[in-house]
MARMARSE-866892 format. One record per residue: residue in three letters; y, x, z of N, C-alpha, C, O in turn. Coordinates in steps of 0.001 Angstrom, whole numbers, plus 500000, padded with zeros to 6 digits. Layout:
# MARMARSE-866892
alaYXZYXZYXZYXZ/...
***
This chain:
# MARMARSE-866892
met886755250703228489887980250515229265889172250420228315889380251304227484/arg889949249351228438891143249172227618892343249102228557892332248353229533/tyr893386249892228254894555249974229108895627248989228662895728248653227483/thr896426248532229625897529247637229288898564248385228454898989247902227404/asp898965249554228918899943250383228219899802251814228750898874252106229504/arg900704252690228364900594254090228782900843254269230280900264255160230901/val901686253442230854901909253523232303900623253188233043900240253886233982/asp899960252123232621898690251735233226897660252851233065896910253152233993/ala897630253461231881896692254556231631896959255729232569896027256317233117/gly898242256069232752898596257168233635898262256878235081897832257771235812/arg898454255635235505898157255277236889896658255206237146896214255335238287/thr895892255004236103894431255061236226893956256506236219893072256882236988/leu894546257310235349894136258708235195894565259572236380893819260450236815/gly895772259321236904896339260183237943895437260407239147895205261558239518/pro894914259345239778894055259552240951892766260313240626892246261048241465/val892259260133239411891062260872239004891371262370238942890584263197239403/val892526262703238367892941264106238284893156264671239688892716265780239991/ala893837263901240544894106264369241907892807264659242660892707265649243385/glu891828263797242481890548263981243163889841265246242689889282265989243496/arg889866265490241380889210266679240840889939267964241264889303268971241575/leu891277267919241272892034269105241667891802269466243124891818270642243489/ala891587268453243957891372268705245379890125269549245622889982270171246675/glu889222269564244637887985270342244765888162271790244316887247272600244460/leu889348272122243764889546273437243158890644274217243876891813273844243785/pro890302275282244580891328276088245270892365276653244313893520276830244699/ser891981276942243074892917277532242114893996276550241664894944276942240982/ala893860275271242041894860274275241632896192274484242331897234274116241790/gly896179275064243515897425275300244237898048274010244732897406272960244736/ser899306274095245150899970272941245764901044272321244879901577271264245217/asn901374272948243759902434272419242899902065272626241432902666273458240752/pro901073271868240941900657272061239548901754271662238572902613270835238878/leu901706272265237402902635271952236329901952270962235385900918271273234794/val902526269785235249901954268732234409902769268638233127903939268258233160/leu902161268980232008902864269027230729902407267877229830901250267828229412/gly903318266963229540903014265854228647903362266209227209904370266866226949/ile902527265771226284902791265983224865903611264814224347903128263682224336/pro904869265070223908905699263972223405905102263374222131904460264072221347/arg905325262059221935906156261358222888905299260591223913905588260619225109/gly904260259916223443903490259039224319902858259728225507902727259128226574/gly902464260978225339901824261689226432902731261914227624902246262106228739/val904046261893227409904988262111228513904958260932229481905089261118230691/val904787259721228953904708258530229811903488258627230724903576258356231921/val902359259011230154901140259172230940901300260314231942900895260199233098/ala901889261407231488902044262596232338902915262324233558902665262874234630/arg903929261485233407904781261167234566903953260572235698904151260926236861/glu903037259681235375902204259057236409901221260060236998900945260034238197/val900694260942236157899782261974236645900524262927237578900005263291238633/ala901740263337237194902532264242238029902807263625239394902778264321240409/thr903072262337239423903297261645240697902036261683241552902103261930242756/ala900883261437240924899617261386241662899225262733242247898616262789243315/val899568263820241560899155265156242026900298265914242698900149267086243046/ser901444265243242883902636265889243464902994267150242698903235268204243287/gly903025267029241373903282268175240521904633268121239842905358267130239932/glu904952269198239167906189269305238388905924268815236968904933269206236351/leu906808267958236447906634267401235107907398268223234078908554268588234293/gly906750268507232974907389269208231868906807268757230549906058267783230492/leu907150269465229494906717269112228146905827270194227552906035271384227789/ala904845269773226786904042270681225964904273270252224522903641269313224038/leu905175270939223842905540270529222495904538271050221470904080272190221550/ala904214270212220528903295270585219454903580269702218254904170268628218376/arg903147270177217089903311269410215848902026269468215042901389270513214918/lys901669268325214504900525268259213609900907268829212249902024268618211778/val899990269548211621900159270008210237899367269043209363898136269063209361/gly900079268199208622899428267148207854898945267609206495899449268583205936/ala897963266897205973897389267216204664898327266790203542899142265887203735/pro898230267414202385899053267005201230898784265545200866897639265139200667/gly899859264771200783899734263368200411899220262464201508899152261249201321/asn898857263025202651898345262228203763898760262904205073897935263529205739/pro900029262778205439900554263518206598899907263138207924900000263896208890/glu899246261968207989898589261569209235897258262276209446896734262298210560/leu896709262855208382895452263592208499895764265035208886896373265774208113/ala895345265429210084895659266764210587894715267808209994893497267726210149/ile895303268786209316894520269944208881894801271135209805894275272231209611/gly895631270894210795895947271922211776897053271447212696897477270293212635/ala897512272341213545898596272008214477899220273298214975898601274362214939/ile900458273187215442901130274329216053901708273916217397902148272781217581/gly901698274854218328902296274636219635903361275687219894903665276508219028/glu903924275653221093904986276612221440904432277975221817905147278976221769/tyr903189278015222183902570279268222585901479279603221564900736278718221138/gly901382280847221180900282281261220330900470280937218854901535280489218431/glu899411281173218077899429281005216635898995279590216238898369278890217034/pro899329279164214998898879277856214526897355277748214527896655278737214308/ile896852276548214772895421276259214694895184275547213359895755274484213117/ile894359276119212504894096275543211188892608275225211057891755276042211402/asp892309274022210552890927273621210283890571274135208891890785273444207895/his890037275331208826889810275981207539888730275275206715888790275280205486/asp887752274675207377886738273919206633887360272727205922887063272463204757/leu888232272004206637888896270850206032889863271291204944889959270651203896/val890569272367205186891490272916204189890740273230202893891216272934201797/glu889556273835203042888769274184201859888261272941201139888286272875199910/arg887797271949201911887279270721201290888362269973200528888101269374199485/leu889575270014201055890687269287200425891376270103199331892216269578198600/gly891025271372199220891658272212198210893112272530198514893919272691197599/val893450272620199795894830272910200194895145274374199883894363275265200212/thr896282274613199255896650275968198851897314276732200000897843276137200939/asp897272278050199904897944278892200896899444278635200895900070278627201955/asp900027278426199721901470278172199626901843276899200377902863276853201064/tyr901005275858200242901282274610200958901212274851202464902087274403203205/leu900182275553202915900015275792204346901199276548204934901726276173205980/val901612277614204257902732278420204745904000277576204844904719277634205841/ala904267276788203796905472275966203759905419274870204821906419274585205480/arg904242274257204982904134273144205924904236273632207369904879272993208201/val903605274753207659903698275315209008905148275671209333905613275425210445/ala905863276251208362907272276608208581908109275363208849908990275375209708/leu907831274285208110908562273035208293908304272452209684909235272016210360/glu907048272444210103906718271892211410907251272781212533907588272287213609/arg907327274088212287907913274996213273909394274672213488909881274693214619/gln910103274373212401911510273983212511911651272698213316912549272574214149/glu910754271736213062910808270473213797910495270691215273911090270049216139/leu909562271597215559909235271923216942910456272479217659910734272104218798/glu911182273367217000912375273955217591913473272908217773914201272930218765/arg913587271987216807914583270919216925914292270045218139915194269695218900/arg913030269701218304912670268853219437912869269576220763913277268964221750/ser912585270864220791912805271632222010914273271583222405914597271377223574/arg915162271771221434916601271704221729917010270316222189917832270171223093/met916427269285221558916785267915221909916352267574223331917117266975224087/tyr915133267950223696914600267589225003915065268514226120915242268081227259/arg915263269793225789915556270781226833916939271404226731917344272149227624/gly917668271116225666918898271840225429918556273258225035917720273478224158/glu919188274210225667918886275614225381917884276203226366917642277410226365/gly917300275347227208916332275825228189915038276279227537914685275792226463/pro914321277207228172913079277736227607911895276808227873911995275851228641/ala910796277105227232909541276434227555909133276805228980909485277885229455/pro908398275929229669908004276229231055907164277497231151906373277803230259/gln907348278225232241906532279400232509905194278937233087905155278241234102/val904112279327232439902802278836232853901937279911233509900881279598234058/ala902361281151233461901555282247234002901275282048235491902182281768236275/glu900007282196235863899561282148237253899820280801237923899905280723239148/arg899945279747237127900109278396237669898950277526237212898341277785236174/ala898651276504237983897734275471237527898497274574236558899541274022236908/val897979274429235346898657273668234302897755272519233861896583272719233539/ile898318271322233852897589270129233417898264269607232157899412269167232207/val897568269649231040898098269155229771897638267716229580896446267419229664/val898594266822229323898302265390229269898767264804227945899878265075227488/asp897901263995227334898288263190226175897784261774226392897055261513227349/asp898170260851225502897735259462225690896348259194225119895828258088225263/gly895739260191224472894384260046223969894037261180223029894899261955222614/ile892754261264222700892277262292221769891577261612220604890610260874220794/ala892071261864219397891371261434218188890663262655217604889486262876217886/thr891365263451216793890769264678216266890883265833217258890024266713217294/gly891943265828218059892132266884219047892846268123218537892990269098219276/ala893298268105217285893937269302216718895182269702217495895381270881217788/thr896019268731217830897250269047218549896950269592219939897543270581220371/leu896028268941220630895669269411221969895096270821221924895400271638222794/gln894290271110220945893708272456220857894798273506220684894745274572221298/ala895787273202219846896886274150219641897639274402220944897995275538221256/val897876273338221698898582273480222973897743274273223972898232275214224596/leu896486273888224116895624274525225111895398276005224800895474276847225695/asp895122276318223547894873277714223188896114278575223408896022279722223845/gly897284277995223096898515278733223310898774279002224780899139280113225165/ile898580277971225605898800278129227047897782279090227644898111279876228533/arg896556279028227160895524279938227654895956281399227483895714282236228352/gly896591281682226362897050283038226108898188283476227001898499284665227075/ala898828282510227695899928282832228612899455282988230055900277283091230966/asp898142283008230272897529283382231548897794282413232703898288282831233750/pro897474281126232530897580280211233669896476280473234685895430281020234336/ala896698280088235935895665280232236956894531279244236732893372279539237025/leu894870278074236214893900277020235939894450276176234799895631275829234799/leu893616275847233836894048275049232687893210273783232609891994273834232428/val893882272645232750893219271339232762893735270511231594894930270523231296/cys892844269801230942893238268815229937892874267441230477891725267212230855/ala893844266515230519893607265189231075894142264121230123895327264106229792/val893263263241229696893646262150228803892932260881229246891830260955229789/pro893541259713229023892905258466229455891697258073228614890744257490229131/val891733258391227304890678257931226400890537258921225251891509259548224831/gly889313259051224751889126259970223637887807259742222925886872259171223487/ala887743260193221685886503260175220927885523261162221564885887262317221784/pro884301260744221863883372261620222598883160262983221959883119263986222671/asp883022263052220630882790264349220001884010265254220110883878266464220291/ser885207264659219998886431265453220140886623265925221575887038267060221811/val886320265048222536886424265428223944885494266598224237885877267549224918/ala884267266525223719883303267604223945883801268922223356883656269980223970/arg884386268848222166884860270069221514886067270647222253886135271855222482/ile887007269798222623888224270264223282887928270783224692888659271628225209/ser886874270286225303886553270739226667886305272238226725886476272850227779/gly885910272832225622885700274267225586886980275070225563886941276298225644/his888116274397225454889410275085225402890188274948226716891342275368226800/ala889563274365227734890200274208229048889185274553230129887980274560229879/asp889675274837231322888777275070232453888161273769232935887050273746233465/leu888907272681232739888448271378233201888955270303232246890147270251231942/met888054269447231773888424268318230929888217267035231728887156266826232316/ile889234266181231747889141264902232443889475263798231446890602263716230957/cys888494262951231147888701261837230219887809260686230674886635260646230309/pro888339259749231464887507258714232067886926257700231088885933257045231405/ser887519257557229911887022256580228945886714257267227620887606257801226961/gln885425257244227237884986257858225980884129256851225213882902256954225207/pro884775255878224568884033254819223892883137255364222779883527256266222037/arg881955254813222678881018255262221645881568254977220253881457255808219352/trp882152253814220088882716253437218791884221253640218848884952252777219335/phe884670254749218365886075255151218475886647255361217082886128256156216298/arg887733254632216782888401254798215488889807255365215652890232256211214864/ala890523254908216664891901255350216872892270255161218340891736254283219018/val893191255999218822893622255909220216894224254540220515893953253953221562/gly895042254031219592895778252801219840894922251577220088895377250635220737/glu893697251562219592892859250382219775892394250225221225891853249182221591/trp892602251252222049892207251180223445893374250894224373893289251073225588/tyr894469250444223768895649249984224504896039248590224011896019248325222808/glu896389247710224931896927246417224534898315246573223931898664245889222969/asn899102247475224502900447247770223998900521249259223707900498250079224624/phe900611249611222412900672251010222016901897251250221137901844251986220152/glu902996250610221518904231250811220771904683252259220883904460252919221899/gln905321252741219821905760254138219804906782254400220900907733253637221069/thr906583255471221635907555255905222632908728256571221917908521257351220987/thr909945256274222338911129256809221670911606258094222347911249258387223488/asp912417258845221616913032260038222206913887259665223406913928260399224393/arg914559258544223330915403258106224449914568257888225708914993258243226807/glu913382257304225549912501257084226700912039258426227284911995258594228503/val911700259366226420911277260686226905912401261348227693912172261894228772/leu913625261298227148914758261910227833915038261230229167915409261888230139/ala914860259918229210915070259178230468914051259602231506914398259788232673/ile912813259756231105911764260192232023912072261580232577911947261821233778/leu912473262484231697912777263849232120913983263896233035914026264702233965/asp914964263040232782916170263016233602915839262528235008916327263084235992/val915013261492235104914638260966236415913782261955237169913880262084238389/ser912923262667236409911992263592237052912615264937237352912080265701238156/gly913756265248236710914333266576236848915138266753238105915681267832238343/
***
């Protein structure tokens, strides 16, 4: 399955999520749908519409490897402790000093983005609510794991992870960090999330703010 863009992906994913939630009494009547900026927010808006839920943000930052920032050796979210891939860290010879410095840097960026998107408002309260975490896809899953594990520690009534497309091995691994994993497209030959979209242009901060303003 190849999506036209993130809106198309969200409109495909939303009814699937709604159908699954209807089977679960713990879902309640007003689930909290948290999109991971930036691209995940576009998908999450469509999911929130489909499930008649409240739209919010699940902020997280990838911790990149030395000399290769796109390679995730870990991730941090707003809830809980950083998630570090210690096996990968050991294979790459990443030092403790680098990890401490990089996590601190990404924590600052996380706080900056929170202020930009929310002003001085707090992160959403997730305790005793059905929470649906949405991204535009899963490659390694490091960022999603950081978000899910953090939210789990805040005691949601139900924790769902919903993505339009993902690498099968990553989807299987991440499913253990949520009560319910929903991923309708899991291509056998998976290299990158973007190859499963016709249009995968980067979502801008302005677009995220516009979505939140309309939804707020």
